[in-house]
TORBAKOL-221554 format. One record per residue (C-alpha): residue number from 1; x, y, z; chain; residue in one letter. Coordinates in nm, 2 decimals. Layout:
% TORBAKOL-221554
n | u | v | w | chain | res
NUM | X | Y | Z | A | a
...
***
This chain:
% TORBAKOL-221554
n | u | v | w | chain | res
1 | -1.70 | -0.65 | -2.57 | A | m
2 | -1.70 | -1.02 | -2.45 | A | m
3 | -1.73 | -1.07 | -2.07 | A | g
4 | -1.43 | -1.19 | -1.88 | A | k
5 | -1.40 | -1.54 | -2.02 | A | a
6 | -1.39 | -1.83 | -1.77 | A | r
7 | -1.04 | -1.92 | -1.73 | A | r
8 | -0.90 | -2.28 | -1.80 | A | p
9 | -0.81 | -2.44 | -1.52 | A | r
10 | -0.42 | -2.56 | -1.52 | A | n
11 | -0.38 | -2.91 | -1.60 | A | s
12 | 0.01 | -2.92 | -1.56 | A | r
13 | 0.12 | -3.22 | -1.32 | A | t
14 | 0.44 | -3.21 | -1.09 | A | v
15 | 0.63 | -3.52 | -0.94 | A | k
16 | 0.77 | -3.45 | -0.61 | A | s
17 | 1.03 | -3.66 | -0.38 | A | k
18 | 0.86 | -3.85 | -0.08 | A | t
19 | 0.98 | -3.66 | 0.25 | A | a
20 | 1.12 | -3.89 | 0.53 | A | l
21 | 0.87 | -4.01 | 0.80 | A | p
22 | 0.85 | -3.76 | 1.09 | A | g
23 | 1.02 | -3.50 | 0.94 | A | s
24 | 0.92 | -3.11 | 0.85 | A | l
25 | 0.90 | -3.19 | 0.50 | A | g
26 | 0.64 | -3.47 | 0.56 | A | e
27 | 0.44 | -3.20 | 0.77 | A | v
28 | 0.45 | -2.95 | 0.48 | A | l
29 | 0.35 | -3.24 | 0.21 | A | d
30 | 0.03 | -3.32 | 0.43 | A | n
31 | -0.02 | -2.94 | 0.41 | A | a
32 | -0.01 | -2.97 | 0.03 | A | d
33 | 0.26 | -2.70 | 0.03 | A | f
34 | 0.55 | -2.67 | -0.23 | A | t
35 | 0.88 | -2.50 | -0.15 | A | s
36 | 0.98 | -2.15 | -0.34 | A | l
37 | 1.30 | -2.28 | -0.37 | A | g
38 | 1.44 | -2.03 | -0.15 | A | r
39 | 1.58 | -2.09 | 0.20 | A | r
40 | 1.36 | -2.07 | 0.55 | A | i
41 | 1.45 | -1.80 | 0.80 | A | v
42 | 1.42 | -1.90 | 1.14 | A | v
43 | 1.40 | -1.63 | 1.39 | A | g
44 | 1.39 | -1.25 | 1.35 | A | r
45 | 1.51 | -1.12 | 1.02 | A | p
46 | 1.82 | -0.93 | 1.07 | A | k
47 | 1.84 | -0.55 | 0.99 | A | h
48 | 1.90 | -0.51 | 0.60 | A | g
49 | 1.72 | -0.85 | 0.55 | A | d
50 | 1.51 | -0.86 | 0.24 | A | v
51 | 1.28 | -1.13 | 0.40 | A | e
52 | 0.98 | -1.01 | 0.60 | A | r
53 | 0.72 | -1.12 | 0.78 | A | r
54 | 0.36 | -1.12 | 0.65 | A | p
55 | 0.17 | -0.82 | 0.71 | A | g
56 | 0.48 | -0.57 | 0.67 | A | t
57 | 0.40 | -0.44 | 0.32 | A | i
58 | 0.18 | -0.12 | 0.32 | A | p
59 | -0.14 | -0.05 | 0.12 | A | q
60 | -0.05 | -0.03 | -0.21 | A | l
61 | 0.05 | 0.34 | -0.30 | A | d
62 | -0.17 | 0.47 | -0.58 | A | t
63 | 0.00 | 0.80 | -0.59 | A | s
64 | 0.32 | 0.68 | -0.82 | A | g
65 | 0.23 | 0.86 | -1.11 | A | g
66 | 0.26 | 1.20 | -0.96 | A | r
67 | 0.46 | 1.42 | -1.21 | A | p
68 | 0.72 | 1.52 | -0.89 | A | e
69 | 0.85 | 1.20 | -0.89 | A | r
70 | 1.20 | 1.17 | -0.90 | A | q
71 | 1.26 | 0.80 | -1.04 | A | s
72 | 1.11 | 0.56 | -1.21 | A | v
73 | 0.94 | 0.32 | -0.96 | A | p
74 | 1.11 | -0.04 | -0.95 | A | t
75 | 0.81 | -0.20 | -1.05 | A | w
76 | 0.80 | -0.07 | -1.39 | A | t
77 | 1.05 | -0.30 | -1.55 | A | a
78 | 0.94 | -0.66 | -1.38 | A | p
79 | 0.56 | -0.55 | -1.48 | A | v
80 | 0.61 | -0.48 | -1.82 | A | i
81 | 0.83 | -0.76 | -1.88 | A | e
82 | 0.56 | -1.00 | -1.73 | A | f
83 | 0.31 | -0.84 | -1.96 | A | l
84 | 0.54 | -0.81 | -2.26 | A | t
85 | 0.61 | -1.20 | -2.23 | A | d
86 | 0.28 | -1.33 | -2.14 | A | n
87 | -0.01 | -1.15 | -2.35 | A | l
88 | -0.11 | -1.33 | -2.64 | A | p
89 | 0.10 | -1.27 | -2.99 | A | g
90 | 0.44 | -1.17 | -3.10 | A | d
91 | 0.60 | -0.92 | -2.88 | A | p
92 | 0.82 | -0.78 | -3.18 | A | s
93 | 0.48 | -0.76 | -3.40 | A | a
94 | 0.17 | -0.72 | -3.19 | A | a
95 | -0.02 | -0.85 | -2.90 | A | w
96 | -0.36 | -0.98 | -2.94 | A | d
97 | -0.65 | -0.95 | -2.68 | A | h
98 | -0.86 | -1.23 | -2.85 | A | l
99 | -1.16 | -1.00 | -2.70 | A | f
100 | -1.07 | -1.17 | -2.34 | A | i
101 | -1.12 | -0.92 | -2.06 | A | t
102 | -0.79 | -0.98 | -1.90 | A | a
103 | -0.58 | -0.98 | -2.22 | A | y
104 | -0.76 | -0.63 | -2.31 | A | e
105 | -0.65 | -0.46 | -1.97 | A | v
106 | -0.31 | -0.62 | -2.01 | A | g
107 | -0.28 | -0.45 | -2.34 | A | c
108 | -0.40 | -0.13 | -2.19 | A | e
109 | -0.18 | -0.13 | -1.93 | A | a
110 | 0.12 | -0.18 | -2.17 | A | l
111 | -0.01 | 0.10 | -2.36 | A | a
112 | -0.04 | 0.30 | -2.04 | A | a
113 | 0.31 | 0.22 | -1.94 | A | l
114 | 0.44 | 0.38 | -2.26 | A | g
115 | 0.53 | 0.03 | -2.40 | A | q
116 | 0.27 | -0.01 | -2.69 | A | a
117 | -0.01 | 0.18 | -2.90 | A | k
118 | -0.35 | 0.06 | -2.82 | A | s
119 | -0.52 | -0.11 | -3.16 | A | t
120 | -0.87 | -0.27 | -3.20 | A | l
121 | -0.76 | -0.61 | -3.15 | A | g
122 | -0.48 | -0.53 | -2.89 | A | g
123 | -0.15 | -0.33 | -2.87 | A | a
124 | 0.13 | -0.29 | -3.12 | A | k
125 | 0.49 | -0.22 | -2.95 | A | p
126 | 0.64 | 0.13 | -2.98 | A | l
127 | 0.98 | 0.16 | -3.16 | A | s
128 | 1.11 | 0.40 | -2.91 | A | d
129 | 0.92 | 0.29 | -2.56 | A | p
130 | 0.93 | 0.53 | -2.28 | A | q
131 | 0.82 | 0.54 | -1.93 | A | i
132 | 0.57 | 0.80 | -1.88 | A | p
133 | 0.61 | 1.08 | -1.65 | A | e
134 | 0.23 | 1.00 | -1.52 | A | v
135 | 0.20 | 0.63 | -1.44 | A | l
136 | -0.12 | 0.45 | -1.46 | A | p
137 | -0.26 | 0.38 | -1.10 | A | r
138 | -0.07 | 0.06 | -0.91 | A | l
139 | -0.39 | -0.10 | -0.77 | A | d
140 | -0.49 | -0.12 | -1.13 | A | d
141 | -0.18 | -0.24 | -1.28 | A | v
142 | -0.14 | -0.48 | -0.99 | A | a
143 | -0.53 | -0.60 | -1.10 | A | t
144 | -0.39 | -0.64 | -1.43 | A | a
145 | -0.09 | -0.84 | -1.37 | A | v
146 | -0.34 | -1.09 | -1.16 | A | v
147 | -0.60 | -1.10 | -1.41 | A | w
148 | -0.34 | -1.20 | -1.70 | A | v
149 | -0.17 | -1.44 | -1.45 | A | a
150 | -0.48 | -1.64 | -1.36 | A | a
151 | -0.60 | -1.61 | -1.73 | A | q
152 | -0.28 | -1.76 | -1.86 | A | s
153 | -0.28 | -2.03 | -1.60 | A | n
154 | 0.03 | -1.89 | -1.44 | A | l
155 | -0.18 | -1.82 | -1.14 | A | l
156 | -0.35 | -2.15 | -0.99 | A | g
157 | -0.60 | -2.08 | -0.68 | A | y
158 | -0.63 | -2.37 | -0.44 | A | r
159 | -0.91 | -2.48 | -0.23 | A | h
160 | -0.94 | -2.26 | 0.09 | A | f
161 | -1.14 | -2.37 | 0.39 | A | a
162 | -1.53 | -2.25 | 0.35 | A | g
163 | -1.48 | -2.19 | -0.05 | A | s
164 | -1.78 | -2.23 | -0.26 | A | r
165 | -1.61 | -2.47 | -0.46 | A | e
166 | -1.39 | -2.79 | -0.41 | A | q
167 | -1.26 | -2.88 | -0.72 | A | p
168 | -1.03 | -3.21 | -0.78 | A | n
169 | -0.70 | -3.08 | -0.73 | A | q
170 | -0.53 | -3.42 | -0.84 | A | r
171 | -0.26 | -3.35 | -1.11 | A | g
172 | -0.21 | -2.98 | -1.06 | A | r
173 | 0.11 | -2.83 | -0.89 | A | f
174 | 0.09 | -2.81 | -0.52 | A | r
175 | 0.07 | -2.43 | -0.38 | A | p
176 | 0.38 | -2.25 | -0.32 | A | n
177 | 0.18 | -1.91 | -0.17 | A | i
178 | 0.06 | -1.98 | 0.15 | A | r
179 | -0.26 | -1.83 | 0.26 | A | a
180 | -0.26 | -1.53 | 0.46 | A | s
181 | -0.42 | -1.19 | 0.52 | A | h
182 | -0.76 | -1.34 | 0.38 | A | g
183 | -0.62 | -1.48 | 0.07 | A | c
184 | -0.60 | -1.85 | 0.01 | A | g
185 | -0.32 | -2.06 | -0.11 | A | p
186 | -0.24 | -2.05 | -0.48 | A | a
187 | 0.06 | -2.21 | -0.70 | A | y
188 | 0.23 | -1.91 | -0.89 | A | l
189 | 0.46 | -1.99 | -1.17 | A | a
190 | 0.84 | -1.86 | -1.15 | A | p
191 | 0.79 | -1.66 | -1.45 | A | e
192 | 0.52 | -1.44 | -1.25 | A | a
193 | 0.73 | -1.41 | -0.91 | A | f
194 | 0.92 | -1.09 | -1.02 | A | d
195 | 0.62 | -0.88 | -1.13 | A | a
196 | 0.42 | -1.02 | -0.78 | A | f
197 | 0.70 | -0.90 | -0.55 | A | r
198 | 0.75 | -0.59 | -0.71 | A | s
199 | 0.38 | -0.48 | -0.69 | A | l
200 | 0.40 | -0.57 | -0.33 | A | g
201 | 0.19 | -0.87 | -0.33 | A | l
202 | 0.38 | -1.14 | -0.16 | A | i
203 | 0.68 | -1.17 | 0.04 | A | v
204 | 0.89 | -1.46 | 0.15 | A | g
205 | 0.60 | -1.70 | 0.02 | A | g
206 | 0.31 | -1.54 | 0.16 | A | w
207 | 0.04 | -1.31 | 0.06 | A | w
208 | 0.08 | -0.94 | 0.17 | A | t
209 | -0.20 | -0.75 | 0.33 | A | e
210 | -0.20 | -0.51 | 0.01 | A | a
211 | -0.25 | -0.83 | -0.17 | A | a
212 | -0.62 | -0.88 | -0.03 | A | e
213 | -0.80 | -0.61 | -0.18 | A | p
214 | -0.65 | -0.68 | -0.55 | A | i
215 | -0.79 | -1.01 | -0.52 | A | f
216 | -1.12 | -0.90 | -0.42 | A | w
217 | -1.12 | -0.76 | -0.78 | A | r
218 | -1.10 | -1.13 | -0.93 | A | d
219 | -1.26 | -1.28 | -0.61 | A | d
220 | -1.15 | -1.65 | -0.70 | A | p
221 | -1.47 | -1.86 | -0.60 | A | p
222 | -1.21 | -2.14 | -0.42 | A | e
223 | -1.13 | -1.87 | -0.17 | A | w
224 | -1.46 | -1.77 | -0.05 | A | a
225 | -1.38 | -1.41 | 0.00 | A | m
226 | -1.70 | -1.25 | 0.11 | A | d
227 | -1.56 | -0.92 | 0.11 | A | f
228 | -1.88 | -0.73 | 0.13 | A | t
229 | -1.86 | -0.78 | 0.48 | A | r
230 | -1.53 | -0.64 | 0.55 | A | n
231 | -1.51 | -0.31 | 0.74 | A | e
232 | -1.29 | -0.14 | 0.47 | A | r
233 | -1.55 | -0.22 | 0.21 | A | f
234 | -1.84 | -0.09 | 0.46 | A | l
235 | -1.65 | 0.19 | 0.53 | A | a
236 | -1.58 | 0.29 | 0.16 | A | a
237 | -1.94 | 0.22 | 0.11 | A | c
238 | -2.04 | 0.48 | 0.37 | A | r
239 | -1.78 | 0.70 | 0.24 | A | s
240 | -1.91 | 0.69 | -0.16 | A | a
241 | -2.28 | 0.76 | -0.02 | A | l
242 | -2.18 | 1.07 | 0.17 | A | e
243 | -1.93 | 1.23 | -0.12 | A | s
244 | -2.07 | 1.19 | -0.44 | A | v
245 | -1.97 | 1.45 | -0.69 | A | p
246 | -2.24 | 1.65 | -0.88 | A | a
247 | -2.12 | 1.53 | -1.21 | A | d
248 | -2.19 | 1.18 | -1.10 | A | i
249 | -2.53 | 1.27 | -0.93 | A | v
250 | -2.64 | 1.34 | -1.26 | A | a
251 | -2.51 | 1.04 | -1.41 | A | e
252 | -2.68 | 0.82 | -1.17 | A | i
253 | -2.99 | 1.01 | -1.18 | A | e
254 | -3.01 | 0.92 | -1.59 | A | t
255 | -2.89 | 0.58 | -1.55 | A | i
256 | -3.16 | 0.52 | -1.27 | A | a
257 | -3.46 | 0.63 | -1.50 | A | l
258 | -3.60 | 0.39 | -1.73 | A | v
259 | -3.93 | 0.59 | -1.90 | A | t
260 | -4.20 | 0.48 | -2.07 | A | d
261 | -4.10 | 0.65 | -2.38 | A | e
262 | -3.81 | 0.44 | -2.40 | A | e
263 | -4.01 | 0.13 | -2.33 | A | i
264 | -4.24 | 0.22 | -2.61 | A | s
265 | -3.99 | 0.30 | -2.86 | A | e
266 | -3.79 | -0.05 | -2.80 | A | r
267 | -4.13 | -0.19 | -2.82 | A | h
268 | -4.18 | -0.01 | -3.15 | A | a
269 | -3.89 | -0.17 | -3.27 | A | l
270 | -3.95 | -0.51 | -3.21 | A | e
271 | -4.31 | -0.50 | -3.36 | A | v
272 | -4.14 | -0.40 | -3.64 | A | k
273 | -3.84 | -0.64 | -3.67 | A | h
274 | -3.93 | -0.95 | -3.43 | A | r
275 | -4.17 | -1.22 | -3.55 | A | a
276 | -4.25 | -1.26 | -3.16 | A | q
277 | -4.21 | -0.91 | -2.99 | A | p
278 | -4.15 | -0.89 | -2.62 | A | r
279 | -4.45 | -0.77 | -2.42 | A | t
280 | -4.36 | -0.41 | -2.28 | A | k
281 | -4.36 | -0.55 | -1.90 | A | d
282 | -4.05 | -0.77 | -2.05 | A | e
283 | -3.90 | -0.50 | -2.22 | A | i
284 | -3.87 | -0.29 | -1.90 | A | r
285 | -3.69 | -0.59 | -1.75 | A | v
286 | -3.42 | -0.59 | -2.05 | A | l
287 | -3.38 | -0.22 | -2.03 | A | l
288 | -3.33 | -0.21 | -1.66 | A | e
289 | -3.05 | -0.49 | -1.69 | A | g
290 | -2.90 | -0.25 | -1.94 | A | f
291 | -2.93 | 0.05 | -1.72 | A | h
292 | -2.80 | -0.16 | -1.40 | A | r
293 | -2.47 | -0.25 | -1.65 | A | d
294 | -2.43 | 0.14 | -1.73 | A | h
295 | -2.44 | 0.15 | -1.36 | A | l
296 | -2.17 | -0.09 | -1.32 | A | d
297 | -1.95 | 0.08 | -1.62 | A | d
298 | -1.98 | 0.41 | -1.37 | A | l
299 | -1.82 | 0.21 | -1.09 | A | f
300 | -1.56 | 0.05 | -1.28 | A | c
301 | -1.48 | 0.38 | -1.43 | A | r
302 | -1.50 | 0.64 | -1.13 | A | r
303 | -1.47 | 0.46 | -0.83 | A | w
304 | -1.17 | 0.28 | -0.64 | A | r
305 | -1.16 | 0.14 | -0.25 | A | l
306 | -0.89 | 0.32 | -0.15 | A | q
307 | -0.99 | 0.66 | -0.28 | A | d
308 | -1.36 | 0.65 | -0.34 | A | g
309 | -1.50 | 0.86 | -0.64 | A | w
310 | -1.25 | 0.96 | -0.87 | A | l
311 | -1.14 | 1.32 | -0.98 | A | p
312 | -1.08 | 1.38 | -1.35 | A | p
313 | -0.71 | 1.34 | -1.31 | A | d
314 | -0.73 | 0.99 | -1.15 | A | e
315 | -0.98 | 0.89 | -1.39 | A | v
316 | -0.71 | 0.96 | -1.67 | A | q
317 | -0.44 | 0.75 | -1.49 | A | r
318 | -0.69 | 0.45 | -1.43 | A | s
319 | -0.70 | 0.15 | -1.64 | A | l
320 | -1.04 | 0.04 | -1.78 | A | r
321 | -1.14 | -0.25 | -1.59 | A | l
322 | -1.50 | -0.40 | -1.68 | A | p
323 | -1.64 | -0.63 | -1.51 | A | y
324 | -1.45 | -0.59 | -1.17 | A | d
325 | -1.61 | -0.79 | -0.91 | A | p
326 | -1.51 | -0.51 | -0.62 | A | l
327 | -1.67 | -0.24 | -0.84 | A | a
328 | -2.00 | -0.43 | -0.92 | A | m
329 | -2.03 | -0.53 | -0.54 | A | e
330 | -1.99 | -0.16 | -0.43 | A | m
331 | -2.25 | -0.08 | -0.69 | A | r
332 | -2.51 | -0.34 | -0.56 | A | r
333 | -2.44 | -0.19 | -0.20 | A | a
334 | -2.44 | 0.13 | -0.29 | A | f
335 | -2.77 | 0.13 | -0.52 | A | a
336 | -2.97 | -0.04 | -0.22 | A | g
337 | -2.91 | 0.27 | 0.00 | A | r
338 | -2.88 | 0.56 | -0.25 | A | y
339 | -3.15 | 0.45 | -0.48 | A | l
340 | -3.42 | 0.26 | -0.28 | A | p
341 | -3.68 | 0.39 | -0.56 | A | r
342 | -3.50 | 0.17 | -0.83 | A | h
343 | -3.46 | -0.16 | -0.64 | A | p
344 | -3.36 | -0.32 | -0.98 | A | f
345 | -3.02 | -0.12 | -0.95 | A | l
346 | -2.90 | -0.31 | -0.63 | A | s
347 | -2.97 | -0.70 | -0.80 | A | k
***
């Protein structure tokens, strides 16, 4: 499988009207902000209003797939529509993930939502799609939507103060989602709004508190999200160290061990098949990289920020999210403390 492709950046342009001098519009223009096309509510929202202020959305509930649920959650329809319309391919025939991680995860999400059957190259729509009784994890679904939106240029990150990159923003749509809760400004295309709203990621043109850890799993360089210093990350690392299940312990012990026998076997193969075989020291470094990748895979499969190490039933509900920056950073932090005798695992 190929790694997550470097996403092309949005090159579309937009024309805007010039605001009157001294007006609120001029202030917003100077801040590079574009309206959502929705009315601005001034003052406190009345009881029953849809609009809520930033931070009023609780943490994403990952238990929506429990069999005891009484009805299908409202987020499923907008998410299915978004993925159906924005994955590569023909929705009436098949979706092709192009071996790009974001689209691979999107195809897997459609299958987990009972809308498609996974194939080697993507997914095929089912003739009789039905929402399953046990839904995939909501945090994983939200991550899939963010990855697909960013990969498809429907989500464009904009420069945030202190970020690692300051790309040229000329010719791009101005941000219509404001910086909040540790997330930077962004442009979100209209066709993505329903899915993002339904997942609780945006409210009234602001990112919600629940959105921040979801964006840690994409880690846009434009936002400089150093989440490894965030208390939620540090607390999750402490919890992971204190509660390693027995089967995870056994798997980690196997991953951490690069044996002399393994190195000798690889060296013998290289002597036989390569004109210039690598030295045993070079092969050790190579194999350590492979083992490090295996530990990354373990964290991507079995660990989540909100719930820590996942039991078997939660693993079944999880999407396969390779190259998840949050899981990989947790692997580094965990390995540095849990496996100090194997420093290559914390690189």
